[in-house]
C-alpha positions in Angstrom: 0.0 0.0 0.0 1.4 3.4 -1.0 1.4 6.3 1.3 2.3 10.0 1.3 5.6 8.9 2.7 6.7 7.0 -0.4 9.8 8.6 -2.0 13.0 7.9 -3.9 16.3 9.6 -3.6 19.1 9.0 -6.2 22.9 9.3 -5.5 25.9 9.6 -7.8 28.4 6.7 -7.8 31.1 8.5 -5.8 32.5 8.9 -2.3 30.6 12.2 -2.1 27.4 10.3 -3.0 28.0 7.7 -0.3 28.5 10.5 2.2 25.3 12.2 1.0 23.5 9.0 1.5 24.8 8.7 5.1 23.6 12.2 5.9 20.2 11.5 4.2 19.5 8.6 6.5 20.1 10.9 9.5 18.1 13.9 8.3 14.7 12.4 7.1 12.3 9.9 8.6 9.9 9.1 5.8 8.7 5.6 6.2 10.9 2.5 6.3 14.1 3.2 4.4 15.2 0.9 1.6 18.5 0.9 -0.3 19.8 -0.3 -3.6 23.5 -0.2 -4.5 25.5 0.7 -7.6 27.6 -2.1 -9.1 30.5 -0.5 -7.2 28.7 -1.2 -3.9 28.1 2.5 -3.1 24.5 3.5 -2.4 22.5 4.3 -5.5 18.8 4.4 -4.5 17.2 5.0 -1.1 13.8 5.7 0.1 10.5 4.2 1.0 8.4 2.2 -1.5 6.3 -1.0 -1.8 8.5 -3.9 -3.0 6.4 -4.4 -6.1 6.9 -0.8 -7.2 10.6 -1.1 -8.0 12.0 -3.5 -10.6 15.8 -3.6 -11.0 17.8 -5.3 -13.7 21.6 -5.8 -13.7 24.0 -6.6 -16.6 27.6 -6.3 -15.5 28.3 -2.6 -14.6 24.9 -1.6 -15.9 21.9 -1.3 -13.5 18.4 0.0 -14.5 15.5 0.5 -12.1 11.9 1.1 -13.1 10.0 2.9 -10.3 6.3 3.1 -10.2 3.0 1.4 -9.5 2.9 -0.5 -12.8 6.4 -1.6 -13.5 7.7 -3.6 -16.5 8.1 -7.4 -16.1 11.6 -8.4 -15.0 12.3 -10.6 -18.1 11.3 -7.7 -20.4 13.5 -5.3 -18.5 16.4 -7.8 -18.6 16.2 -8.0 -22.4 16.3 -4.2 -22.7 19.1 -3.8 -20.3 21.3 -6.4 -22.0 21.6 -4.0 -25.0 22.8 -1.0 -22.9 26.5 -0.1 -23.3 26.4 3.6 -22.3 24.0 6.4 -21.4 22.9 7.1 -25.0 21.5 3.5 -25.2 19.0 4.4 -22.5 16.9 6.4 -25.0 15.9 3.3 -26.8 15.3 1.5 -23.5 13.0 4.2 -22.2 11.0 4.2 -25.5 10.5 0.5 -25.1 8.8 0.7 -21.7 5.1 0.9 -21.3 3.3 2.4 -18.3 3.9 5.6 -16.3 7.1 5.2 -14.3 10.4 6.7 -13.4 13.5 5.2 -15.0 16.9 5.4 -13.3 20.1 3.9 -14.5 23.6 3.5 -13.2 26.0 2.9 -16.1 29.8 2.9 -15.7 29.8 5.4 -12.9 27.2 7.7 -14.3 23.6 8.0 -13.3 20.6 8.9 -15.5 17.2 9.7 -13.9 13.9 10.7 -15.7 10.2 11.0 -15.2 7.4 11.0 -17.8 6.5 13.3 -20.7 3.3 14.6 -19.0 5.0 15.4 -15.7 2.8 13.1 -13.7 6.1 11.6 -12.5 8.9 14.2 -12.2 12.7 14.2 -11.6 14.1 16.8 -9.2 17.7 17.6 -8.2 19.4 19.6 -5.5 22.9 19.8 -3.9 23.5 18.3 -0.4 26.7 19.7 1.0 27.9 20.3 -2.5 27.0 16.9 -3.9 24.3 16.7 -6.5 21.5 14.3 -5.7 18.1 13.6 -7.2 14.6 12.4 -6.2 11.0 12.0 -7.2 9.7 14.5 -4.6 10.8 18.1 -4.3 9.7 18.4 -0.7 12.0 15.5 0.3 15.0 17.1 -1.3 14.0 20.5 0.3 13.9 18.8 3.7 17.3 17.3 3.1 18.9 20.5 2.0 17.1 23.0 4.2 15.5 24.7 1.2 12.9 27.5 1.6 9.7 27.9 -0.4 9.8 30.0 -3.6 7.5 32.9 -2.8 7.8 34.1 -6.4 5.9 31.1 -7.6 3.4 31.5 -4.7 2.9 35.1 -5.8 2.2 33.9 -9.4 -0.2 31.3 -8.2 -2.2 33.9 -6.2 -2.0 36.5 -9.0 -2.7 34.3 -12.1 -4.0 31.0 -10.9 -3.1 28.2 -13.3 0.6 28.1 -14.1 1.3 27.1 -17.7 4.4 25.1 -18.9 7.3 25.8 -18.6 6.4 27.8 -15.5 4.4 24.7 -14.2 7.7 22.8 -14.4 9.5 24.8 -11.8 10.1 23.5 -8.3 8.3 25.4 -5.5 11.5 25.3 -3.4 14.6 27.4 -3.8 17.6 25.3 -4.6 15.5 22.3 -5.8 15.3 22.2 -9.6 12.7 20.3 -11.6 14.0 18.5 -14.8 11.8 19.4 -17.8 9.4 16.6 -18.8 11.2 15.9 -22.1 14.6 15.7 -20.5 16.6 13.4 -18.2 19.0 14.2 -15.4 22.6 13.0 -15.6 24.7 12.7 -12.4 28.3 12.1 -13.2 30.7 10.5 -10.6 32.2 13.9 -10.2 31.0 17.3 -11.2 27.6 19.1 -11.5 24.3 17.5 -12.6 23.1 18.4 -16.0 19.8 18.2 -17.8 19.7 16.6 -21.3 16.7 16.6 -23.6 16.1 13.0 -24.8 12.5 13.0 -26.0 10.9 14.9 -28.9 7.3 14.5 -30.1 6.7 12.5 -33.2 6.2 14.3 -36.5 2.4 14.5 -37.0 2.2 12.8 -40.4 -0.5 10.1 -40.0 -4.1 10.5 -41.0 -6.8 9.6 -38.5 -7.5 6.3 -40.2 -3.7 5.5 -40.2 -3.1 6.5 -36.6 -6.3 5.2 -34.8 -5.2 1.5 -34.6 -2.0 2.5 -32.8 -3.8 4.7 -30.4 -6.2 1.8 -29.6 -3.3 -0.7 -29.1 -1.3 1.6 -26.9 -4.4 2.3 -24.8 -5.1 -1.5 -24.6 -1.5 -2.0 -23.4 -1.7 0.8 -20.9 -4.9 -0.7 -19.3 -3.4 -4.2 -19.3 -0.4 -3.0 -17.3 -2.8 -1.9 -14.5 -4.0 -5.3 -13.3 -3.6 -5.5 -9.5 -1.9 -8.6 -8.1 -4.5 -8.7 -5.3 -8.0 -7.2 -4.9 -10.2 -5.6 -7.5 -9.6 -3.2 -10.3 -12.0 -0.2 -10.3 -12.7 2.5 -12.8 -14.7 5.7 -13.2 -17.7 5.3 -15.4 -19.0 8.9 -15.7 -20.7 8.4 -19.1 -18.2 10.5 -20.9 -16.1 9.2 -23.8 -12.8 9.1 -21.8 -13.8 7.0 -18.7 -16.2 4.8 -20.7 -13.6 3.9 -23.2 -11.3 2.8 -20.4 -14.0 0.6 -18.9 -14.7 -1.2 -22.2 -11.0 -1.7 -22.8 -10.6 -3.1 -19.2 -13.6 -5.4 -19.6 -11.9 -7.2 -22.4 -9.5 -8.7 -19.8 -11.3 -8.1 -16.5 -15.0 -8.5 -17.0 -15.5 -8.4 -13.2 -14.5 -4.7 -13.2 -15.8 -2.5 -10.4 -17.2 0.8 -11.9 -17.9 4.0 -10.0 -20.3 6.8 -11.0 -21.4 10.0 -9.2 -25.0 10.8 -10.0 -26.6 14.3 -9.8 -25.0 17.6 -10.7 -27.0 20.3 -12.5 -30.4 19.8 -14.1 -28.8 19.6 -17.5 -26.1 17.1 -16.5 -26.7 14.1 -18.8 -23.7 12.1 -17.7 -25.6 9.7 -15.5 -27.9 8.8 -18.5 -25.0 7.8 -20.7 -23.3 6.0 -17.8 -26.4 3.9 -17.3 -26.5 3.0 -21.0 -22.9 2.0 -20.9 -23.3 0.0 -17.7 -26.1 -2.1 -19.3 -23.5 -3.2 -21.9 -21.0 -4.3 -19.2 -23.2 -7.0 -17.6 -20.3 -8.8 -15.8 -19.1 -5.7 -14.0 -20.3 -4.5 -10.6 -21.6 -0.9 -10.8 -21.4 1.5 -7.9 -23.5 4.7 -8.2 -23.3 7.3 -5.5 -25.4 10.5 -5.3 -23.1 13.5 -5.2 -25.2 14.7 -2.2 -23.7 11.8 -0.2 -20.2 13.3 -0.6 -18.8 16.4 1.1 -19.8 19.5 -0.8 -17.2 21.3 -2.8 -15.6 24.3 -1.0 -16.9 22.8 2.3 -14.5 22.5 5.2 -12.3 21.0 6.5 -9.6 22.6 4.4 -6.3 20.7 4.6 -3.1 19.9 2.7 -0.7 17.3 4.1 1.4 17.0 1.0 4.2 19.6 1.0 5.7 19.2 -2.5 3.6 22.0 -4.1 0.3 23.8 -3.6 -2.7 22.3 -5.2 -4.3 24.2 -8.1 -7.5 22.1 -7.8 -8.7 22.2 -4.2 -12.5 22.5 -4.3 -13.3 18.7 -4.4 -10.5 17.3 -2.2 -12.9 16.0 0.4 -15.1 14.3 -2.2 -12.0 12.7 -3.8 -11.1 11.2 -0.4 -14.7 10.1 0.1 -14.8 8.3 -3.3 -11.5 6.6 -2.7 -12.5 5.3 0.7 -15.8 4.1 -0.7 -14.0 2.1 -3.4 -11.5 0.6 -0.9 -14.5 -0.6 1.2 -15.8 -2.4 -1.8 -12.4 -4.2 -2.4 -10.7 -1.9 -4.9 -6.9 -2.0 -4.8 -6.2 0.0 -8.0 -8.4 2.6 -9.8 -8.5 3.9 -13.4 -9.6 7.4 -14.3 -9.8 9.3 -17.6 -7.9 12.4 -16.4 -5.6 13.8 -19.1 -7.8 12.8 -22.0 -9.2 16.3 -22.4 -5.7 17.7 -22.7 -4.7 14.9 -25.1 -7.7 14.7 -27.4 -9.1 18.3 -27.5 -7.5 21.5 -28.4 -8.1 25.0 -29.6 -7.6 26.3 -33.1 -4.0 27.4 -32.9 -3.0 24.5 -35.1 -4.5 26.5 -38.0 -1.3 28.7 -37.9 0.8 25.8 -39.2 -2.0 24.4 -41.4 -2.5 27.7 -43.1 1.1 27.7 -44.3 1.0 24.1 -45.5 -2.6 23.5 -46.7 -4.3 26.9 -47.0 -7.6 25.5 -48.4 -8.0 23.0 -45.6 -7.2 25.7 -43.1 -9.8 28.1 -44.6 -12.5 25.4 -44.4 -11.7 24.6 -40.8 -11.5 28.3 -39.8 -15.0 28.8 -41.2 -16.2 25.8 -39.1 -14.6 27.3 -35.9 -16.2 30.6 -36.7 -19.7 29.0 -36.9 -19.2 27.1 -33.7 -17.7 29.8 -31.6 -19.3 32.9 -33.2 -16.0 34.4 -34.2 -16.0 37.5 -36.5 -14.2 36.8 -39.8 -11.7 39.7 -40.0 -10.3 39.3 -36.5 -10.0 35.6 -37.1 -8.0 36.1 -40.2 -5.9 38.8 -38.6 -5.1 36.4 -35.7 -3.9 33.8 -38.1 -1.8 36.1 -40.2 -0.4 38.0 -37.3 1.4 35.1 -35.8 3.5 36.4 -32.9 6.1 34.4 -31.0 5.8 32.6 -27.7 8.1 35.1 -25.9 5.8 37.9 -27.0 2.8 36.1 -25.6 4.5 35.8 -22.2 5.3 39.5 -22.2 1.7 40.3 -23.1 0.5 38.1 -20.2 2.8 40.2 -17.9 1.4 43.4 -19.3 -2.2 42.2 -18.9 -1.7 41.8 -15.1 -1.8 45.5 -14.8 -5.3 45.7 -16.4 -8.3 46.1 -14.2 -10.5 44.3 -16.7 -10.0 41.3 -18.9 -8.4 42.0 -22.3 -10.9 42.3 -25.2 -12.2 38.9 -26.3 -10.6 37.7 -29.5 -10.8 34.4 -31.4 -8.8 31.8 -29.5 -5.9 31.5 -32.0 -3.0 32.6 -29.9 -0.6 30.7 -27.6 -3.0 30.6 -24.7 -5.5 32.5 -22.6 -4.5 35.9 -21.2 -6.2 37.1 -18.0 -5.8 40.0 -15.6 -4.6 39.7 -12.1 -6.9 38.4 -9.4 -8.8 41.2 -7.5 -7.1 40.1 -4.3 -3.5 40.0 -5.4 -1.4 42.8 -3.8 0.8 45.2 -5.9 3.9 43.3 -4.7 2.4 40.0 -5.8 1.5 41.4 -9.3 5.0 42.9 -9.8 6.7 39.7 -8.7 4.5 37.8 -11.2 5.3 40.2 -14.0 9.0 39.8 -13.4 8.6 36.0 -13.4 6.7 36.1 -16.7 9.4 38.3 -18.3 12.0 35.8 -17.1 10.0 33.0 -18.8 9.7 35.1 -21.9 13.5 35.4 -22.1 13.9 31.6 -22.4 10.6 30.7 -24.1 10.7 28.3 -27.0 7.8 26.2 -28.5 7.7 22.5 -27.5 7.4 21.6 -31.2 7.6 23.3 -34.5 3.9 22.5 -35.3 1.6 24.8 -33.3 -0.9 22.0 -32.8 1.8 19.8 -31.2 3.0 22.7 -29.0 -0.6 23.3 -27.8 -1.1 19.6 -26.9 2.3 19.4 -25.1 1.7 22.6 -23.3 -1.7 21.4 -22.0 -0.3 18.0 -21.0 2.8 19.5 -19.2 0.6 22.0 -17.4 -1.9 19.5 -16.2 0.6 16.8 -15.2 1.9 18.5 -12.1 -1.8 19.1 -11.0 -2.8 15.5 -11.5 0.3 14.2 -9.8 -1.0 15.7 -6.5 -4.5 14.2 -7.2 -2.8 10.8 -7.4 -1.3 11.4 -4.0 -4.8 12.0 -2.5 -5.9 8.6 -3.7 -2.7 7.0 -2.5 -3.3 8.5 1.0 -6.4 6.3 1.1 -4.6 3.2 0.0 -5.9 3.3 -3.6 -3.3 3.9 -6.3 -4.8 6.1 -9.1 -3.9 5.2 -12.6 -4.1 7.6 -15.6 -3.6 5.5 -18.8 -4.1 8.4 -21.1 -1.0 10.0 -19.8 1.3 7.0 -20.5 4.2 8.1 -22.8 3.5 5.6 -25.4 -0.2 6.6 -25.6 0.8 10.3 -25.9 3.2 9.4 -28.8 0.6 7.5 -30.7 -1.9 10.3 -30.5 0.6 13.0 -31.4 1.5 11.1 -34.5 -1.9 12.0 -36.0 -2.1 15.3 -38.0 -3.6 18.0 -35.7 -6.2 19.2 -38.2 -7.8 15.6 -38.0 -7.0 15.2 -34.3 -8.8 18.5 -33.5 -11.4 18.5 -36.2 -14.1 21.1 -35.4 -16.8 18.7 -36.8 -16.3 15.9 -34.3 -15.8 15.6 -30.5 -12.4 14.0 -29.7 -12.2 12.4 -33.2 -8.9 10.5 -32.5 -10.3 8.8 -29.4 -13.6 8.1 -31.2 -11.8 6.5 -34.2 -9.6 4.4 -31.9 -12.6 3.1 -29.9 -14.9 2.5 -32.9 -16.5 -1.0 -32.7 -15.5 -1.5 -29.0 -17.3 1.4 -27.3 -21.1 1.9 -28.0 -21.8 4.4 -30.7 -24.1 6.3 -28.4 -21.0 7.2 -26.4 -18.7 7.9 -29.3 -21.3 10.0 -31.1 -22.1 12.1 -28.0 -21.6 15.8 -28.5 -22.4 17.0 -24.9 -20.3 17.1 -21.8 -21.7 16.8 -18.3 -22.4 20.1 -16.6 -21.8 20.3 -12.8 -21.1 24.0 -12.4 -24.5 24.9 -11.0 -24.0 22.9 -7.7 -20.4 24.1 -7.6 -21.5 27.8 -7.7 -24.2 27.1 -5.2 -21.8 25.4 -2.8 -19.3 28.2 -3.2 -21.9 30.8 -2.1 -23.0 28.6 0.8 -19.4 28.3 2.1 -18.3 31.9 1.8 -18.3 32.3 5.6 -16.1 29.2 5.9 -13.7 30.6 3.3 -13.6 34.0 5.1 -12.7 32.2 8.3 -9.9 30.3 6.4 -8.3 33.6 5.4 -9.0 35.5 8.6 -5.4 34.6 9.8 -3.7 34.2 6.4 -0.2 33.2 5.7 -0.5 34.8 2.3 -1.5 38.0 3.8 1.3 37.8 6.4 3.7 37.7 3.4 2.0 40.6 1.7 0.7 38.6 -1.2 -3.1 38.9 -0.9 -5.4 41.7 0.2 -7.9 40.0 2.4 -10.5 42.8 2.0 -10.3 42.4 -1.8 -10.8 38.6 -1.4 -13.8 39.2 0.9 -15.3 41.6 -1.6 -14.9 39.1 -4.5 -16.4 36.3 -2.5 -19.4 38.3 -1.4 -20.0 39.9 -4.8 -18.4 37.6 -7.4 -17.6 38.8 -10.9 -19.6 37.4 -13.8 -16.6 35.5 -15.3 -17.2 32.7 -12.8 -15.1 29.9 -14.4 -11.9 32.0 -14.5 -12.1 33.6 -11.0 -13.3 30.4 -9.4 -10.2 28.5 -10.7 -8.0 31.4 -9.5 -9.7 31.1 -6.0 -8.8 27.4 -5.9 -5.2 28.2 -6.6 -5.2 30.8 -3.8 -6.7 28.3 -1.4 -4.1 25.8 -2.4 -1.2 28.3 -1.8 -2.6 29.2 1.6 -3.0 25.6 2.8 0.5 24.7 1.5 2.2 27.6 3.3 0.3 26.7 6.5 1.4 23.0 6.3 5.1 23.7 5.6 5.1 26.4 8.4 3.5 23.9 10.8 5.9 21.1 9.9 8.9 23.5 10.2 7.8 24.5 13.7 7.4 20.8 14.6 10.9 19.9 13.4 12.4 22.9 15.3 10.6 21.7 18.4 11.8 18.2 18.0 15.4 19.4 17.5 15.3 21.0 20.9 15.0 17.6 22.8 16.2 18.0 26.4 19.3 16.1 27.5 17.3 14.1 30.1 15.1 12.8 27.3 18.2 11.6 25.3 19.5 9.8 28.3 16.4 7.7 28.4 17.1 6.2 25.0 17.9 2.5 24.6 21.5 1.4 25.0 23.3 0.8 21.7 25.7 -2.2 21.7 26.0 -4.1 18.4 28.0 -3.0 15.3 25.0 -1.5 13.6 24.0 0.2 16.9 27.5 1.7 17.2 27.1 3.2 13.7 23.8 4.6 14.7 25.3 6.0 17.9 28.0 7.7 15.9 25.4 9.3 13.6 23.4 10.4 16.7 26.5 12.0 18.2 27.3 13.8 15.0 23.7 15.0 14.7 24.0 16.5 18.2 27.2 18.2 17.4 25.7 19.8 14.3 22.6 21.1 16.0 22.5 24.9 16.6 
């Protein structure tokens, strides 16, 4: 069973790495420590994890570990590792692995560590007493190195809300650096760590008909990897195309699937109707339906955040997430599938038309006219937006300038690099200026993730959502239910991105790439659906009901104490909300997440400081240490006492 204390720390193959490992064992107390050695015998991996979550293969001086809840089979990993002669060979190995995992290798004294393309699994690095180390959790490295929170990112979260890639790929701790999702970290035996880009998106050259079979097979593989060794496999069955497709793929191999569906929402929410139709076509599955009125209301207290890696951008339904996970565990679920990430992967705006216009102008014109009809865009501004172009750096600078506006910028056809919004009404002047400086810093280094604008848009969406969903997975894990997101597997992403964007994002069909891949397996009534469940009415109602609770939350605010929010401005907004509800509501969630995060790390810091001031009489009452291992522990304890202030 995974917990919030699961973590992995990676050390270089050097004497400095061995010393860093020794100090690591004395500085943190996350769960039961495990250790895996380099071929040299020096410590390589340390941390706390379930035994089934780490698979290691060795071939002479080469060692490769796959870390995650759905690791590769040992014999398959052995076959891949046998071909590795140096670090460059690991590119092919990584591309041959299914699932959603970390890959870490020790090859002839050098270490390579990487996460996933979406950022649901990340690689971080920091320096411990001058030695570069790495890990899968930024807060663990921060605790090891004594890092402080990055209040610049906190200011941006309060001022803007959602942080877009590459800003979303910055660690929230000073001195702890996040490796970009398309890159790996290299730790040499001596010298500084370096980041190396190893992954690039495929060229989008396949038609929908050509690419759909590969999408289907990669999704089928991704679902097959999620079979639990014990207990039951559960999955969301919302009635939408994303979750329903996963249920039918899973039922091919696990007909006894346990499905879960919330019922209710707004009067126009038709999700439960479609879910019921899908359930009737899965007769061997057990279907759990729970009225959303049984779960804690969104925005209702208690407000909490025990995870200290980063603030949550999505906070309104945290209590309901925990409720649902506990409910599934009570019914025997040991692993859960969800369709998160499919929206980012299979839907997009119209920015792909920039590239299409220069390659196939007639097709671009036809699709622009369709977007116009669907979105009520005026013709001349639409054409001007396509012809104007503009680079990514300029867009970030415009975002910085828009923060000084008191009203949103004029609505224009959505053909740019992303949405630009003004600062939140409760951000202080200091917070706004800090965020503007941060955006200008990003602009100075901004580069598209792919030459094709459609590819860039997809990768930007995935790499912005990945860090958010990583924390959602932790909420499930805290209840003993690993959450699996097959749509965000690297191999699935590659298969989808190989399809040309103008067919992948066709304005005439909802999620055409997923619909084509699932044709003949998922009922047509689901694949032909053009609506999406609406639950905003109860969300808005709950928000208004819990305004007093939110005001109590910010009555003694850590954000206000740091000069980042104006509590009176927040109070005014809560009592008399603006009409643009979806934007400001998301910004409110990010502010709540930042507040809870600061409170938690402040409380934990105070707790550690209190524990460090243990009176001598208490130390004298500790057990007597006699054996060799005990003498080592006694030496570590003595050194700890010497180093305490």
